[in-house]
N, C-alpha and C positions, 0 to 999 in steps of 0.2 A: 566281160574284159574291154579294156580301152582299145577303141580303134582309131586306125589314122585318116587323119584329115586329107584334104586335097593337096596341102602343102607338104604332106608326108610326115608331118608333127603327130603324137599322140594326143586324142582328145581328151578334155578335162572333164571330172564328173560334174553332175549338175550344180553342187553347190558352189564348187570354185569356180565353174564358169559363170554362174550369176552373179557371185560376188567380186568376180576379176579379180582371183586371187591365183597364185602360182599352185599348179597341183603336181604332186609327184606321180602321179598315174598309177599307183599301187594297187593291185587287186587282190580280193574282192572290195576292200576300203582303202581309200589314199590314207596317207598320213596325217594331213590336216583335220579329215572329218573324224578320223579316230581321237586325236587329241580334243576335238569339240564335242566328243559323244554326239555325232551326227551320223552314227552307222546307218541308221533305216532310210536316211535322205541321200546316201552315197550311191547313186547308180551313174552308170555310163550311157547316156542316150546314143541310140545310132545316128539319129537325125534331130539334134536339138533345134536347129533353127526352124524346124517345120512343126514344132510342138505349139498347139495353140493355147491360149489362155484357159484354165480350168474355169467351169462355170461355178456360180456362186454356191450352189448345193454341195458340192466337191469340197469346197473349202470349208465350210462347216463340219465336215466329217474329220477334219484334223483333231488330234486330241488336245483336249482342254489344257494338259500340263504344257503343250508346246506353245499354245496361244498365250498362256499367263507368263511364260518364260520371254516371250517376245515383246509382251506388253512390259514386263519388268525390265528388260533390256533397253526398250525404248524411254522409259523413264531416266534409266541412268544416263541414257547418252544425252538426254535433254539438260541434265543438271551440270553437263561440262560447259565450260566457258565462263566469261566475266558477265553475260547477261543470263545468267541460268536462273530458273525459277525455284523456289523454295517449296519445302514440304508444306509448311505452313504459311500461307502469304495470304494476308487479310488485303481486302480491296483497298484500304486506306490505313496508313499506321501513323499514330502521332508522331513517330521519330522523323517523319519526313516533312515537317512543316517548320524550319528553323527560319527565324530572322525575319519575321513580317515586315520589320520596317526596311531591312535591307533589300528585301523584294520589291517593296514600292520604289525605292529609289533607284534599283536597277531597271524596272520597268519603264521609268521615265527618264533614263540616263539620255544624253547626247552621244551620238555615233562615232565622236571623235575620241581620240586615245585609244585605250585597250578595253572595249567593252566587255564584259563576262557575261555572256547569255546563259552560263552554266548556273550562276547563283539565281537568275531569274526562274530558270527552267526547275530548279529544284524545288524552289519555292511554291511554285504552281501546283500543288498537290492534287487540288481537284480537277484542274483543267487538263494535265498531263499525266492522269492515270491510266494505265493501259487498259483500253476495252476488254482485253481478254480476261475473263472471269476468274482464270488463275494467277492474275497478276505477272505475268512472264510477257516477253516481247516476241521477237520473231522466235519461231520454232526453230532451233538450230539443226534439227534433223531432216527439216523441209527443203528439198532440192530447189537452189534457186539460179536463175542464169545470170553468169559473169559476177557473182557474188551479191547480185541485189536480190532483197528482201521480196517476199511476194507482195504483188499489189505495185510494184515499181517498174515490171517489164514493161508496161502498157506505154513508156515512153517510146518503144520502138514500134513503128507501125507494121501491122500485118503478123504481129507475134502474140498469140494466144496462148498463155500456158496450160490453160485447160483443154486445148484441143492437141496440144503436142504430146507425142508418145513417152511413157516412161519405161523403160525397159528394167528388166530385174526389179521390179517393184516390191518382190516379197521378200528380198534381201538387200534391201535399201540401208539397212543400218548397219551393213557390212563395212561400209566406209568409215564409221566412226569406230573410235576404240571401245571395244567390249570387255570390259575389265572382269567379268564373271568368267569370260571364256579365256582370260590369259592362262599361259602355260603355266604350269606348277614351278615353285622357285627351285633352283638348280641349287642341291646341297653345297657346293662351292660357293656360291653366293651368298648362303646364310653362313657360313664359316667366315667369310671376308666381312660380311657385316658384323658378326660377333666380335671380331678382333677390332675392328673399327670403334666399336661401342666401349671398348676399354679405355679409349680416349677421354672418356668422360669422367673418369676418375679426377682429372685435373679441371672440373667445373669452376671450382672457385677463381683458378688463375684466368679462366677465359673471361669470366664476369669481371675480375679486377682489371684485366688489361682494358676491356670496353668502358668501364666506368672511368679510368684514368684518362682515357680519350675524351669520352664525354663531359666530364669536369672541367677539364682544361681549354677545351675548345667549343665551339658552337655545335649545338645538338643535331645531329644529321636529320635531314627533311624526309629522308625515305623509312629509314630503319634507326628510329629514334631510341633514346634511352629506355624509355617504357618498354619499348618492343623488345629489348634484349633481356630487360629484366623479367618481364612475363615468360619470354622464351626460355630463357635460363630456369626460372622455377619450375616451369612445366615438366622440362626436360630431367629438373632434380628429382622431382617426385616421381616420374615415370620410371628413371634409373634405380632409384633407392627402393622402389616397392618390388620391383623384379628381383632384388637381391635379399628380400627379408626371409625367404625360405631358407632356414639354416640346413636341411636336411640335403640341400643341393649344393654342388660344386659350384664355382663362379661361372665357368665355362657354361655349364647347362643352363644356367639362369639367363646369360646373355644370348645364349642359342634360342631360348624360349622369347625372349624379349625381342630379339631380331626378329623371329618369325612374325611376331605380332605386329611389328612395325611394317612388314612386308604386306601383310593383310590390310593393316590402315591405308598403307599408300595405294593399294589397289584402287580402294573405293574413292568415288567422286565427293568433294567437299560441298556440303548442303549448306546453305546460309539462309538466314530469314530477317527481315527489317528489324527485329528487334535486337538481333545477335548482339552483344557485348564484345568489345575489342579483346578483353581478356580470354572470353571464350573461343574468339577465334583464332587467337595465337596459341591456346591449349590444343585445338584441333590439329594445326600444323606441327606442333610441338612432336605429336606421335607419329610422324611421316619423316621420311628420308629427306623431304625437301626442308623442313625445320631444321634437322640436326645438320645437314649441309651448310645451311643459312648461318647456324652459330659459329662454325668453324671459318666461313667466309668472312664474317664479319670479324671475327678476332683477328684473322691474318692482316686485312684491311686496318684494324684499329692499330696492331703492333706497329704499322708501318709509320705511323704518326707519333710514335712515342721514340724517344732517344733511346740507344743501346744501354744507357747506364741508369735508366730509370728503375725506381725503387721496385717495381713490379716484377722486373726481371732477377732480382737479387734473391738468394737464398731464404726459405720461409719454410716454416713448419717441418723443419726437418728435411726439405727436399733441396737440392742442388739448383744452382742459378740457371737461368733460361738464357740461352743464346739467341738473340732477336731475330737474325735471319734464319736460323734453323727452324725456329717456330712458324716462322711466316712461310717457309717452303711446305713445313709440314700440314699446315692448316690449307694451303692450296691443294695438296696433294688429297688430303682427306676429303676436303669438298668436291673434289672432282671424281673421287670414288663413289660418293653420294649421288652426284649427278649420273654416274654410270649405273648404278643400282635402279633409279628411276627410270632410265632410258630402257633397261632390261626388262622393266615390267611394262614398258608401254605407256607409262604416265604423261598425261596432259592436263596441267593445273597451273592456275596463278602463282602460288608459290613457287613452282618450277621456274618460272620465269623470273621471279624475284631472284631466285640462286644464280640462274646463269647470268644476270646482269651484274650480280654482285662479284661473282667467279671472274667476270671480264675485268672488272676493277681491280680485283687482287691480282691477276694475271700481270696487267700493264704495270702494277706498283714491283713485282716481285723478278719479273723478267725483262720490263721494258715494254713502253708503248708501241715499239717497233717489232716487237715478237709475234710470231704469227699465231700462238696459241690464244694471245688475246683477241686478234683479229678472229680467229675461228670460233672463240667462245661467243663472240658478239653476233657472229652470224647465227648461230644456234640460238641465243636468247631473241634475236628479232624475228628468226622464222616462228618461233613457238607463240611470241607474242602477236604477231599475224594470224597465226592459225587459231588463236582462242579470240580473235577479234577485238583486242583492245585498242587497236588502231582506230576502231568505230564504234565508240560504246552508244549504247541507246539510251538517249536522253529521256524516254519514256518509262524506262524500266526501274522498278521500285521493290525489287526482290532482294536488294543487297542494301545492309547497313550503310548508313552516311559514311562512317570512317573508311570501308571497303571501298566505295566509290571515289572517295577524294584519294585513297591511296592508288587505286589504279591510274589515276593521272599523274600521280607523283612518279611512278614507276615509269610510266611511259615517256615522262620528260626526262627522268634521269636516263632511259635509254636512248632517248633522241640526242642527248647531249653528248653522251659517251660516243654514239655513231659519229658525231660530226668533228668530235676532237680525234678519234683514230684516222677517220677518212681524210681529215686534213694533214695531218702528219705524215700518213703513207701516203697521200697523192691519190688515192681510190676512189671511185663513187660511193654515196653513202648508201647504207642498206635500208633506213628509214628515211622515206621522205615527207615533207608537210604536204606535198601536193596529193598524196595519196592517203593522208592519215587526217583524221579530225582531232588534232591536237589543240587541247582547251589547257589555258592557263589553270595551275592549282590555286586555290582560295589562298589568300595572304593568311593562314591561321598557323598558330603554333601546334606544335605535335601534342600536348596536352589539350589543345582547345578541340583538336580534330578527333581525338579519342573519347572526348569528354560526354557526359552525359545530355541530353536535351536541351535542358535548361541553360547550362553553362555553354554549348555549343550555339545556341540560338542567342545569347549575350554577346559572344565573340563574333558572331556573323552580323549583328547590329552595327558594329563598329568598322564594318568595311565599307568602302566607298562603292560606286556604281560600277566600277570596273574591276573590284576584288581586292584592291590594295587595302591594308590597313590603315587607318585614319590617326594612328597614335605615332607614327613615325620610327616604328622599331623594326631593326633589321633582323632581330633574334626571329622571328615569325616565319612566314612563307615566302619570303622576299627573294631568297637566293635560287628557288627552282624557278620563281616566274621571270627574273631577271636572267637566268641561265638558258631557259626556253627562248626568250627574245633574241639573244645573242646567237644562239644555234640556228635560228631560223636565218638570221642575217649570214651565217657561217655558211650556210647550204648555199645560198645565192652566190657567195664568193667560190665556193667549190664547183657550180654549175658553169660560172664564167672560165674558172681556171682549167677546167677539164674540157672546154671547148676549144677548138682549133681554129675557129673562124675569128679574123681580126679585122673585118671590114667596119663593124660598128662597136669595137671594141672601148674607144675611148667614151663614147656616149653611154654604154653599159656600167662602164667604172662610175662615170660621173653621176649618174642616175643611182647606183648602189651607195655610193658615198653620201650622198642627199639622204637618201633613205636612212642610212646608219646614224647620221647626225640627228635627223628628225625624231628619230625612234629614242636616241639618247636623251633629247630635249623634252620628250613627252613622259618622262619616267616621274614620279613623283616628286615633290621638292626635298623630301630626305634622303633621295638618290643623288641630287645633282651633286656635282663636284664642288667642294669647298677647299680653297688652297690651305695648306698647312704652311703654316709660319715655321722656318728653319730655327727662328730664335727662341721657341716656344721650349717650355721644360718638357721633356721627353715623356713624363707621365701623365700631360694632359692628352696627348694623342692616344685614343683609343682604339679597340679593334675594330669597331663600326667606322671609324674615319679610315681605317686601313683597308677595309671591305670596300667602302665607297671607292677609293683609289683604284684598287684592282678591279672593280667593275668600269672605271673610266679606261683601263690599260685595255680590257677586253675590246670595248668599241674603238679605241685607237688603232688595236692590233689588226681588225678588220680593214681599216682603211690602209694600213702597211702591206696587208697581202694583196689589196686591190692595186696600189701604185707599184708595187714589186712586179706584179704582172704587167702593168701596163709598161713598165720601163724594160723588161725582158723582151716583150713582143714587138714594141715599136720604138723604142729609144726614147720615149714622152714621159714627163712626169718625174724627172730625176730630183728637181728642187723639191717637190712635195713630200717623195720618197725620203729624202736626206733628214728634211724637217720632222717628219712622224717619227722615224726610227729614232733619232735623238731624244724625242720627248718621251717615247715607249721607254727606252733606256733608262734615262734619268729618273723617271717616277718609278721603274721597278727599283732600281737600284737605292733609292730612298726609301721605299717602304720595306724592303728586305732589310735595310740598315735599322729602321724602326722595331721591327718583328726581333732582330738579332740583338737587342740591348740586353745588358745582364740582367736587368731588374725585373723584365717583363715576367708577368705570369705566364704567358702562354709562350717564352721564347724556347722552352725544352721540348715543346710538343709541335709546333709549326714547322714544317720542312719547307725549304727555300728553294730545293732542286728543282722544284716544276716549274715555277715563274723565272728561274734562272735560264733554265734549257728551252722554255716553250716561249719566252717573250725576249728575253735580252740577248740570246746567242744570234738569232737572224738578223736582230738589228745592229747587233755589233760587227757582224759580217759585212753588212752593207756600209757601216760607217768606217771600217778599217779600209775597205777597197776604195771610198773617197777620200782618206787620208792619202794613200799611195798615188792616187792620181793626183792630189794636189801638190805632192811632193816630185814627181816624177814628170808630169807634163806640164807645158806652160798654162798657165789660168788667167783669165781675165782679172786684172787687178781688183775692178770694182766687186766681181764676184768671190775674190779672195778674201778681201778685207770684211765682208759679212759672214764668211765661214768661220764658225767657233771652233777653230783647230785645237787649242790649249785645252778647251772643256771637253771636247771629244776625247783626248788622250787621257785627260784626268778620268773621264768615267770609264774608258777602256782598261785603265790600270785598276781602279776600283773591282770591276768586273773578275780580272784574273784574280785579284787577291779573294773575291766571294766563291770563285769557283775551286780554288784550292783551300778554303777554310770549310765551306758549307755544303760540300757534296764528299762526303766520307767515302773511303773504300766498302766496297759491298753494295752500295746502292746501284740500282738498275741503271742509272744515267751516269754512272762514275766514269766509264771509260770514253763515252761520248764526250762529257764535260771536260775530262783531261786532255784529250786530243784537241778540242776547241781553244782551251786554255794555251797549248802550246803554241796553236797558229796565231792567237790574237799576240802573245808575248812576242813571238817573232815578228809581227809588224810591227809592233812599239819598238823593239830594238833596231830594226832598219828605220824606222823614222827618228830615232834619238842618237843613232851611232854616227860618228862623223865619216866612216867610210862612206865612199861614193857606192851608189846603187849599181847592181849588174843590170846586163840588157833583161834579163827576167828575174823578177824579184821571187826568191825562194822562201816560202811559208814553211817553217820546220815541220817536218814530220808528216805533212798533209799534202804535199808534191803539188801545191797549186801555184801556178805561174801567171803572172800578169804580164801580158804583152805588151810591150811599147810600140806605137807606131803613130796613131792621129789620136784626136780627141774622142772618138767613138769606141775606143780600145776597151775602155771600162765596161761599157755598156755590153760590148761583145762578150767579155769575160764573164760577166754577170749571167748571160744567157746561155753560157755554155755548162752553167752549175746546174745539177738537178737538186732542188732542194728538198726532195723526199728522199734521196738515197746518193748524196753528194759526199765529197771528201769533209764536209762539216757535219757528216753523220746524223741527217734527220734533224737540222735545228729547227725547223718549222714545226 
């Protein structure tokens, strides 16, 4: 029976004590050991700390079945994580020798710009092959101090891992997810999964929504059109195969299919270097992660379609689909798939993908300021770090090329999402480039990334030494590369913003602005800003031109945030702030006007509420306050003559029209945009009305007062605003 320890608490059985697991102290066998079929090992030792290590002869007396079970468990635990070895891992695979010409160029590249060592590392197949005969990297089950792999602890003098005691050695695998020991699936979970699978009757609708989004806009760089088509095809085959038995009713067939999916989700995904993209997608399609990804991608794709799009109209005898209701349904079902995986204790890369995709869907469905998006981002980043995606092993050759590249894109997407939400909410980022080995994805199209070795080698040969494509195409992997660079700058902005020290703030901001401009100048020529003449025919302005303009806005917005911070903290830099705010607002409105022209092929699919709320509104707030300052306070005539008052009023009037026309009811940002519209409209009315201004300027509906006193009142009022949760409702 369980005895009391010195602190008065009941002692744990030996398996629970060694595994550092919670024991329920039941006798003669605790509940955990009963569930794990370890009744023969469940004993309560009266003095466990005095127990000596058993001799080697004693260990050999253990049953062979238990030894084989532990070895099998060890192999399964090693296959978890991004650097997992494969069952069949040749020492050298021909699929890992792409682009010899690109490798030579990368090896001789100059260190300036954005050197891409990944391209060189991948092509050094013979030099970088892992010396491990099994082809794997560091054994994930091997204990390591401070997360360092074995062999790196020697940098700390006096530390010898060979001499350090390793307690609980026999149960070291207990800290890893042991899927074969997982609890049996609850019947309620099976019933819930069977009901969820009923939604697969609408697979053609989901594919039509995704195809409409892909055909009318650029192909996503994480889950492209090929990924969705292969995923839908595999799920379709799985679903209809389960319904072929006419002797069983549909509910029974779906229940059996649900149990099969649970069994697949329990097991780790085993990959090998020669694995094709279609094979990998087929594997994850038979798991809850893959089904949840389909729902999440469908919900995200529906956001980019107008409510009157033909895919939502009645078809094949089925009624019309309401866009926002479908989006909410997809978010709920994807969340259910996540919960089913968590109940199983699943740790897999596709689950990380699903969590990041669900973060995007939550921010679109409920708004970027909604707590659910921030919570989902925390779960996604936690799992990504737990799997080691933040520190890829360059010597690992156990995974196919497309999977290695896809891992980089997933981490890039997560890093960008993290900086966007952290910047909007004014919170510390969850993923920091200081603690992650973030490498730029290669500038390859999705088809080239997943193609055969010959096609991929030819595509890699067209990359320069830094990984950019030499064809000047924005339709390849340019967006994730530029997005990661901007996000790294945005993280530096967040560090300065969240720091309360102002002694060296002007110098820090000047250094970051210089770094921002330098990085923008080092972009390839096809990403440099080219002015778009206003008198050109609108059909000559391409989507690529607009994309380059939006990249330019992103870099400018970094400087806007920095100078806005400098103005709030020190009262300096107001002129630079006004100039940048006007440029960002003007460029944003011009690009939205181009997108929204009736003859645009992408007009019905591109949403403009994000750039309006993300970029235009904060700049409009600063410009509105400056207009009020010029109208109410004595200003130097020399400064007043150079201030573009009429142009700013014109831009603000256009912004009011855009907010009213292009952010329809039901959008996540509708409430915020309409309250901001009322505030800007009230400012314009006060500026253009002949009535004298009151002692405090009331801005309708938002209760924002501009105090009048001296020339510093404008800056003091700006400083009183919390741009994360202020009356402008999270304008940044």
